Backbone as JSON, one array per atom type, in Angstrom:
{
  "sequence": "MSERAGPSAVEPAVEALQRGDVVGVPTDTVYGIAADPANRPAVAKLFEIKRRLGIKPIPILVADVVQAARVGQLDARARRAGLRHWPGGLTLVVWRAPGLPDWIGDPDRNTVGVRVPDHPVIRHLLSLYGPLAVTSANRSGSPAAADDCEARASLGDEVAVYLPGSGTGAGASTVVDLTGPEPRVLREGPVIWED",
  "N": [[0.83, -1.2, 0.0], [0.45, 2.23, -0.72], [1.96, 4.98, 1.04], [0.12, 6.98, 1.26], [-2.36, 5.87, 1.14], [-3.79, 3.67, 3.03], [-5.01, 0.3, 3.84], [-7.64, 0.71, 4.92], [-8.46, 2.96, 3.61], [-9.68, 2.37, 1.23], [-12.24, 1.57, 1.79], [-14.4, 3.57, 1.77], [-14.52, 3.91, -1.0], [-15.32, 1.38, -1.91], [-17.9, 1.32, -0.81], [-19.04, 3.48, -2.2], [-18.94, 2.51, -4.84], [-20.69, 0.37, -4.61], [-23.04, 1.78, -4.35], [-23.37, 2.64, -6.87], [-21.85, 4.75, -7.71], [-19.16, 6.78, -9.11], [-15.65, 6.47, -8.72], [-12.42, 7.86, -7.91], [-9.2, 6.67, -8.78], [-5.82, 5.71, -8.15], [-3.47, 4.46, -10.51], [-1.11, 2.24, -12.16], [-0.5, 3.53, -14.46], [-1.97, 6.08, -15.36], [-3.78, 8.5, -13.3], [-7.04, 7.48, -12.55], [-10.63, 7.14, -13.21], [-13.28, 5.16, -11.94], [-15.85, 2.65, -12.32], [-18.46, 0.31, -11.48], [-18.53, -2.24, -13.74], [-20.7, -3.9, -14.26], [-22.91, -2.47, -13.62], [-25.05, -0.71, -15.32], [-26.12, 2.04, -15.26], [-24.06, 3.22, -13.74], [-21.83, 2.96, -15.41], [-22.71, 4.57, -17.51], [-22.69, 6.99, -16.16], [-19.95, 7.31, -15.87], [-19.18, 7.84, -18.53], [-20.58, 10.24, -18.84], [-19.25, 11.93, -17.04], [-16.76, 12.03, -18.25], [-17.53, 13.47, -20.45], [-17.78, 12.27, -22.86], [-18.62, 11.59, -26.13], [-20.77, 9.27, -27.69], [-20.18, 5.69, -27.53], [-17.39, 4.38, -26.41], [-15.43, 1.57, -25.97], [-14.5, 0.76, -22.63], [-11.63, -0.17, -20.82], [-11.39, -3.05, -18.66], [-10.3, -3.33, -15.44], [-8.66, -5.69, -13.4], [-8.01, -7.79, -10.51], [-6.46, -10.06, -10.77], [-5.57, -12.99, -12.77], [-7.66, -14.78, -12.42], [-9.92, -13.15, -11.93], [-9.84, -11.84, -14.39], [-10.63, -13.85, -16.13], [-13.31, -13.91, -15.6], [-14.44, -11.91, -17.07], [-13.37, -12.01, -19.62], [-12.45, -14.28, -22.29], [-9.8, -16.23, -21.81], [-7.43, -17.54, -23.67], [-4.71, -19.9, -24.25], [-2.61, -18.32, -25.25], [-3.29, -15.74, -24.32], [-3.19, -16.2, -21.56], [-0.47, -16.79, -21.24], [0.62, -14.3, -21.95], [-0.48, -12.74, -19.91], [0.73, -13.9, -17.62], [3.32, -13.19, -18.14], [3.35, -10.37, -18.29], [1.64, -9.22, -16.4], [1.19, -8.23, -12.99], [0.89, -5.09, -14.69], [1.49, -2.67, -17.37], [-0.12, -3.59, -19.62], [-2.83, -4.03, -21.7], [-5.02, -6.51, -22.65], [-6.9, -7.39, -25.42], [-9.54, -9.47, -25.7], [-11.84, -12.2, -26.45], [-15.14, -11.65, -25.28], [-16.43, -12.87, -22.15], [-18.88, -15.48, -21.91], [-22.26, -14.49, -21.4], [-21.72, -11.96, -20.45], [-22.81, -8.63, -19.77], [-24.12, -6.63, -22.45], [-23.15, -4.02, -22.64], [-20.59, -3.98, -21.7], [-17.3, -3.8, -22.71], [-16.76, -4.28, -26.23], [-19.53, -4.7, -27.88], [-20.15, -5.03, -30.59], [-17.96, -6.24, -31.76], [-17.69, -8.27, -29.98], [-15.73, -8.3, -27.98], [-13.45, -7.6, -25.25], [-11.38, -5.46, -23.29], [-8.86, -6.26, -21.01], [-6.98, -5.88, -17.96], [-4.4, -6.23, -15.52], [-3.5, -4.11, -13.11], [-0.42, -2.63, -11.89], [-0.35, -1.5, -9.18], [-0.56, -0.92, -5.78], [-2.82, 0.18, -4.4], [-5.12, 0.28, -6.11], [-5.15, -2.4, -6.79], [-5.77, -3.56, -4.34], [-8.34, -2.52, -3.95], [-9.63, -3.72, -6.16], [-9.38, -6.41, -5.45], [-11.09, -6.53, -3.28], [-13.55, -5.59, -4.29], [-13.95, -6.43, -6.95], [-13.88, -6.75, -10.61], [-13.39, -3.65, -12.41], [-14.54, -0.97, -14.47], [-12.36, 1.23, -15.89], [-11.09, 4.42, -16.66], [-9.1, 7.2, -17.85], [-8.75, 10.02, -15.64], [-10.18, 12.64, -16.61], [-11.67, 15.2, -18.69], [-12.86, 14.37, -21.91], [-10.46, 14.84, -24.42], [-8.87, 16.5, -22.9], [-5.79, 16.76, -20.96], [-4.75, 13.87, -19.07], [-5.34, 13.49, -15.57], [-2.76, 13.67, -13.12], [-2.79, 12.95, -10.46], [-4.78, 12.49, -7.42], [-5.4, 15.08, -6.54], [-5.27, 16.74, -8.84], [-7.24, 15.46, -10.33], [-9.53, 15.92, -8.75], [-9.65, 18.71, -8.9], [-10.3, 18.99, -11.56], [-12.62, 17.39, -12.01], [-14.27, 17.56, -9.79], [-17.16, 17.31, -7.67], [-18.48, 15.41, -9.12], [-17.32, 12.98, -9.06], [-17.49, 10.55, -6.63], [-15.72, 9.62, -4.59], [-12.31, 10.12, -4.04], [-9.55, 8.22, -4.2], [-6.51, 8.56, -2.46], [-3.4, 9.32, -4.06], [-1.25, 8.76, -6.94], [-0.82, 8.34, -10.51], [1.78, 6.46, -12.11], [2.94, 7.83, -14.09], [3.61, 6.53, -16.35], [2.17, 6.64, -18.62], [-0.54, 5.82, -20.9], [-1.66, 2.39, -21.12], [-0.1, -0.29, -23.01], [-1.87, -1.71, -25.69], [-3.02, -4.74, -26.85], [-4.46, -6.72, -29.3], [-5.75, -9.87, -29.13], [-7.49, -11.43, -30.54], [-7.35, -12.26, -33.14], [-5.67, -14.33, -35.68], [-3.01, -13.58, -35.46], [-1.28, -11.64, -33.0], [-2.15, -8.19, -32.52], [-0.92, -5.0, -32.2], [-2.6, -2.4, -30.84], [-2.24, -0.02, -29.54], [0.67, 1.65, -28.7], [2.68, 1.51, -25.76], [3.85, 1.39, -22.34], [4.68, -1.29, -22.2], [6.64, -3.33, -24.19], [5.64, -5.17, -26.83], [6.21, -8.55, -27.4], [5.61, -11.48, -28.87]],
  "CA": [[0.0, 0.0, 0.0], [1.11, 3.52, -0.71], [1.87, 5.63, 2.35], [-1.01, 7.91, 1.26], [-3.65, 5.17, 1.13], [-3.75, 2.38, 3.7], [-6.11, -0.6, 3.5], [-8.96, 1.24, 5.27], [-8.79, 4.08, 2.73], [-10.5, 1.94, 0.09], [-13.61, 1.26, 2.22], [-15.39, 4.5, 1.2], [-14.62, 3.66, -2.44], [-16.15, 0.18, -2.06], [-19.29, 1.72, -0.52], [-19.51, 4.32, -3.31], [-19.16, 1.64, -6.0], [-21.92, -0.39, -4.34], [-24.17, 2.7, -4.57], [-23.43, 2.99, -8.28], [-21.1, 5.99, -7.94], [-17.85, 6.74, -9.76], [-14.58, 6.78, -7.78], [-11.1, 8.14, -8.46], [-8.25, 5.63, -8.37], [-4.47, 5.75, -8.71], [-3.07, 3.21, -11.19], [0.29, 2.21, -12.55], [-0.29, 4.32, -15.67], [-2.43, 7.44, -15.04], [-4.84, 8.51, -12.31], [-8.24, 7.15, -13.29], [-11.94, 7.08, -12.57], [-13.74, 3.78, -12.05], [-17.23, 2.32, -12.02], [-18.79, -1.11, -11.56], [-18.92, -2.48, -15.14], [-21.98, -4.61, -14.34], [-23.95, -1.5, -13.29], [-25.16, 0.11, -16.53], [-26.17, 3.48, -14.97], [-22.74, 3.68, -13.27], [-20.98, 3.11, -16.6], [-23.21, 5.76, -18.2], [-22.19, 8.14, -15.39], [-18.53, 7.43, -16.21], [-19.14, 8.53, -19.82], [-21.05, 11.62, -18.62], [-18.17, 12.68, -16.39], [-15.73, 12.24, -19.27], [-18.1, 14.25, -21.55], [-17.41, 11.49, -24.03], [-19.74, 11.34, -27.02], [-20.75, 7.9, -28.2], [-19.76, 4.66, -26.6], [-16.08, 3.81, -26.73], [-15.2, 0.57, -24.93], [-13.61, 1.1, -21.51], [-10.98, -1.39, -20.34], [-11.76, -3.58, -17.36], [-9.15, -3.67, -14.61], [-8.93, -6.85, -12.55], [-6.96, -8.03, -9.52], [-5.62, -11.2, -11.15], [-6.02, -13.75, -13.93], [-8.95, -15.38, -12.09], [-10.93, -12.13, -12.23], [-9.82, -11.58, -15.83], [-11.4, -14.91, -16.79], [-14.74, -13.65, -15.39], [-14.92, -10.96, -18.07], [-12.85, -12.33, -20.95], [-12.02, -15.66, -22.54], [-8.34, -16.23, -21.86], [-6.86, -18.76, -24.24], [-3.34, -20.15, -23.8], [-1.77, -17.17, -25.61], [-3.61, -14.66, -23.39], [-2.68, -16.56, -20.23], [1.0, -16.61, -21.29], [0.89, -12.86, -21.93], [-0.8, -12.28, -18.57], [1.77, -14.35, -16.7], [4.56, -12.48, -18.47], [3.3, -8.91, -18.17], [0.76, -8.76, -15.33], [0.61, -6.9, -13.12], [1.66, -4.16, -15.5], [0.85, -1.77, -18.32], [-0.56, -4.25, -20.84], [-4.24, -4.37, -21.83], [-5.26, -7.54, -23.65], [-8.24, -7.45, -26.0], [-9.88, -10.88, -25.87], [-13.27, -12.42, -26.62], [-15.92, -11.45, -24.06], [-16.91, -14.08, -21.49], [-20.31, -15.7, -22.15], [-23.18, -13.92, -20.41], [-21.34, -10.6, -20.05], [-23.76, -7.64, -20.27], [-23.66, -6.15, -23.75], [-22.5, -2.71, -22.57], [-19.2, -4.15, -21.27], [-16.43, -4.1, -23.85], [-17.23, -3.9, -27.56], [-20.51, -5.72, -28.26], [-20.14, -5.25, -32.04], [-16.87, -7.19, -32.04], [-17.75, -9.29, -28.94], [-14.43, -8.3, -27.32], [-13.28, -6.78, -24.05], [-9.99, -5.23, -22.9], [-8.64, -6.55, -19.59], [-5.61, -5.58, -17.5], [-4.09, -6.29, -14.08], [-2.59, -2.98, -12.87], [0.67, -2.82, -10.94], [-0.42, -0.43, -8.18], [-1.14, -1.6, -4.61], [-4.1, 0.72, -3.94], [-6.22, -0.21, -6.94], [-5.19, -3.87, -6.7], [-6.5, -3.87, -3.1], [-9.75, -2.23, -4.24], [-10.12, -4.76, -7.07], [-9.49, -7.69, -4.72], [-12.26, -6.43, -2.41], [-14.79, -5.3, -5.0], [-14.08, -7.16, -8.22], [-13.49, -6.0, -11.8], [-13.88, -2.28, -12.55], [-14.3, -0.22, -15.7], [-11.5, 2.35, -15.49], [-10.58, 5.28, -17.71], [-8.33, 8.31, -17.28], [-9.53, 11.04, -14.92], [-10.14, 13.9, -17.34], [-12.68, 15.37, -19.71], [-12.34, 13.94, -23.21], [-9.7, 15.87, -25.12], [-7.99, 17.2, -21.96], [-4.75, 15.87, -20.43], [-5.12, 13.02, -17.94], [-4.88, 13.95, -14.26], [-1.61, 12.93, -12.61], [-3.05, 12.45, -9.11], [-6.12, 12.77, -6.9], [-5.62, 16.52, -6.44], [-5.58, 17.23, -10.18], [-8.53, 14.89, -10.73], [-10.57, 16.63, -8.01], [-9.72, 20.07, -9.46], [-10.92, 18.9, -12.88], [-13.92, 16.7, -12.05], [-15.06, 18.0, -8.65], [-18.07, 16.43, -6.94], [-19.08, 14.38, -9.99], [-16.7, 11.74, -8.59], [-17.91, 10.45, -5.22], [-14.59, 9.39, -3.69], [-10.99, 10.12, -4.69], [-8.52, 7.55, -3.41], [-5.26, 9.31, -2.54], [-2.3, 8.72, -4.81], [-1.01, 9.24, -8.3], [-0.35, 7.39, -11.5], [3.24, 6.43, -12.13], [3.43, 8.66, -15.19], [4.06, 5.65, -17.44], [1.31, 6.84, -19.78], [-1.57, 4.8, -21.11], [-1.14, 1.03, -21.3], [0.0, -0.93, -24.32], [-3.08, -2.48, -25.97], [-2.76, -5.78, -27.86], [-5.64, -7.51, -29.65], [-5.4, -11.29, -29.29], [-8.63, -12.17, -31.08], [-7.06, -12.74, -34.5], [-4.64, -15.37, -35.76], [-1.75, -12.97, -35.0], [-1.49, -10.49, -32.11], [-2.1, -6.89, -33.19], [-0.73, -3.89, -31.26], [-3.53, -1.31, -31.14], [-1.68, 1.21, -28.98], [1.99, 1.5, -28.07], [2.69, 2.0, -24.39], [5.04, 1.05, -21.55], [5.11, -2.67, -22.42], [7.03, -3.64, -25.56], [5.03, -6.47, -27.12], [6.93, -9.59, -28.11], [4.82, -12.71, -28.67]],
  "C": [[0.87, 1.25, 0.0], [0.98, 4.14, 0.68], [0.68, 6.59, 2.42], [-2.35, 7.18, 1.35], [-3.49, 3.79, 1.74], [-4.96, 1.55, 3.35], [-7.49, -0.02, 3.81], [-9.4, 2.37, 4.34], [-9.7, 3.66, 1.58], [-11.95, 1.67, 0.49], [-14.65, 2.25, 1.7], [-15.58, 4.3, -0.31], [-15.49, 2.43, -2.71], [-17.61, 0.54, -1.85], [-19.86, 2.56, -1.66], [-19.8, 3.48, -4.55], [-20.44, 0.83, -5.83], [-23.16, 0.46, -4.55], [-24.33, 3.06, -6.04], [-22.72, 4.28, -8.62], [-19.8, 5.7, -8.67], [-16.81, 7.15, -8.73], [-13.28, 7.05, -8.53], [-10.09, 7.15, -7.9], [-6.86, 5.88, -8.96], [-4.16, 4.41, -9.39], [-1.59, 3.29, -11.52], [0.54, 2.95, -13.86], [-0.68, 5.77, -15.37], [-3.43, 7.34, -13.9], [-6.14, 8.32, -13.08], [-9.52, 7.35, -12.51], [-12.54, 5.72, -12.91], [-15.21, 3.66, -11.7], [-17.39, 0.81, -12.11], [-19.26, -1.4, -12.99], [-20.25, -3.19, -15.3], [-23.18, -3.69, -14.07], [-24.06, -0.5, -14.45], [-25.28, 1.6, -16.23], [-24.82, 4.03, -14.48], [-21.79, 3.88, -14.44], [-21.41, 4.33, -17.4], [-22.71, 7.02, -17.5], [-20.72, 8.4, -15.69], [-18.37, 8.19, -17.53], [-19.58, 9.99, -19.67], [-19.95, 12.47, -18.02], [-17.06, 12.99, -17.4], [-16.17, 13.23, -20.34], [-17.73, 13.59, -22.87], [-18.66, 11.21, -24.86], [-19.63, 9.92, -27.55], [-20.27, 6.93, -27.14], [-18.46, 4.06, -27.1], [-15.79, 2.8, -25.62], [-14.18, 1.02, -23.89], [-12.96, -0.18, -21.03], [-11.45, -1.77, -18.94], [-10.48, -3.94, -16.61], [-9.57, -4.74, -13.62], [-7.75, -7.06, -11.61], [-5.98, -9.11, -9.96], [-6.23, -11.92, -12.35], [-7.38, -14.39, -13.67], [-10.08, -14.4, -12.38], [-10.98, -11.84, -13.73], [-10.67, -12.6, -16.57], [-12.9, -14.77, -16.56], [-15.31, -12.72, -16.44], [-14.48, -11.29, -19.49], [-12.44, -13.78, -21.06], [-10.51, -15.66, -22.76], [-7.85, -17.56, -22.42], [-5.41, -18.88, -23.78], [-2.42, -18.96, -24.09], [-2.01, -16.01, -24.66], [-3.08, -14.96, -21.99], [-1.16, -16.4, -20.17], [1.35, -15.13, -21.19], [0.61, -12.28, -20.54], [0.27, -12.66, -17.56], [3.06, -13.56, -16.91], [4.52, -11.01, -18.09], [2.39, -8.37, -17.07], [1.34, -9.1, -13.98], [1.51, -5.98, -13.95], [0.82, -3.45, -16.54], [0.48, -2.4, -19.64], [-2.05, -4.57, -20.75], [-4.37, -5.39, -22.95], [-6.71, -7.47, -24.12], [-8.51, -8.91, -26.35], [-11.38, -10.99, -26.13], [-13.97, -12.26, -25.27], [-16.34, -12.8, -23.48], [-18.4, -14.24, -21.78], [-21.15, -15.09, -21.02], [-22.82, -12.53, -19.94], [-22.37, -9.61, -20.58], [-23.23, -6.95, -21.52], [-23.02, -4.77, -23.73], [-21.06, -2.8, -22.07], [-18.36, -4.55, -22.48], [-17.04, -3.58, -25.15], [-18.22, -4.95, -28.04], [-20.54, -6.0, -29.76], [-19.08, -6.28, -32.43], [-16.89, -8.38, -31.07], [-16.41, -9.44, -28.21], [-14.46, -7.43, -26.07], [-11.77, -6.64, -23.78], [-9.85, -5.45, -21.4], [-7.18, -6.28, -19.22], [-5.53, -5.75, -15.99], [-3.09, -5.17, -13.8], [-1.55, -3.3, -11.79], [0.72, -1.64, -9.97], [-1.15, -1.01, -6.97], [-2.53, -1.1, -4.21], [-5.24, 0.17, -4.79], [-6.28, -1.73, -6.91], [-5.95, -4.29, -5.44], [-7.99, -3.64, -3.31], [-10.35, -3.32, -5.13], [-10.29, -6.1, -6.35], [-10.71, -7.7, -3.81], [-13.56, -6.35, -3.2], [-15.02, -6.18, -6.22], [-13.7, -6.27, -9.38], [-14.14, -4.62, -11.86], [-13.6, -1.74, -13.95], [-13.54, 1.04, -15.31], [-11.01, 3.09, -16.73], [-9.85, 6.45, -17.06], [-9.24, 9.37, -16.68], [-9.35, 12.39, -15.6], [-11.37, 14.0, -18.23], [-12.06, 14.92, -21.04], [-11.66, 15.11, -23.91], [-8.75, 16.65, -24.23], [-6.92, 16.23, -21.46], [-5.26, 15.08, -19.22], [-4.57, 13.62, -16.65], [-3.74, 13.07, -13.78], [-1.9, 12.3, -11.25], [-4.45, 12.85, -8.66], [-6.4, 14.26, -6.82], [-5.99, 17.12, -7.79], [-6.94, 16.72, -10.64], [-9.67, 15.64, -10.04], [-10.75, 18.04, -8.57], [-10.45, 20.07, -10.8], [-12.36, 18.41, -12.83], [-14.83, 17.01, -10.86], [-15.94, 16.93, -8.03], [-18.76, 15.4, -7.83], [-18.52, 13.0, -9.64], [-16.92, 11.67, -7.09], [-16.75, 10.37, -4.25], [-13.31, 9.42, -4.53], [-10.02, 9.38, -3.77], [-7.22, 8.32, -3.57], [-4.22, 8.57, -3.36], [-2.2, 9.29, -6.2], [-0.69, 8.07, -9.22], [1.17, 7.44, -11.51], [3.81, 7.32, -13.22], [3.89, 7.83, -16.37], [3.24, 5.86, -18.7], [0.33, 5.7, -19.92], [-0.94, 3.45, -21.45], [-0.97, 0.67, -22.77], [-1.27, -1.75, -24.51], [-2.78, -3.45, -27.11], [-4.03, -6.6, -28.05], [-5.2, -8.95, -29.93], [-6.54, -12.1, -29.9], [-8.4, -12.71, -32.49], [-6.01, -13.83, -34.49], [-3.28, -14.88, -35.29], [-2.07, -11.81, -34.06], [-1.34, -9.18, -32.89], [-1.99, -5.8, -32.14], [-1.62, -2.74, -31.7], [-3.04, 0.03, -30.61], [-0.33, 0.89, -28.34], [1.93, 2.09, -26.67], [3.93, 1.51, -23.66], [5.54, -0.37, -21.76], [5.43, -2.86, -23.9], [6.54, -5.05, -25.86], [5.97, -7.36, -27.92], [6.19, -10.88, -27.83], [5.76, -13.9, -28.55]]
}
């Protein structure tokens, strides 16, 4: 745990997520905002806060490979990549798990992006609550917030709880699509992809 956020600091965030609110979270890439992906109004609130037009799939952060398998179908290649790069700055785009609500991931392609972050605060929150839809803490088109103070200055009371801390400054995660015959890098980031 970071010295700014002990284990008890995540309790208000868990309660806010249970109410369907959006919370601010430090990650190993940027400071983010999170919602329960299974709660459709909460996900809609996430888009409203971002002022994001349309529906762009939001990655799902998970505590471990077990949680990842609840939202996405992890074949042998995805499991190898997870073991190699998780926790860390790699988002894997995989086929959605059967029965996943259609607003999670990309329903047109039947895919979802999953990642295990390498930050103790959000990993603790994920282990207590479960998978979360997480995006950068900023209005669309504006720079991502570096920490809880910047996020609060930008987003104010629209976010119910801001967990103390900051992103590592590593930038957005590397995104690799594993749904085709060959892996496809969709976004370069801190992890150099080598299959």
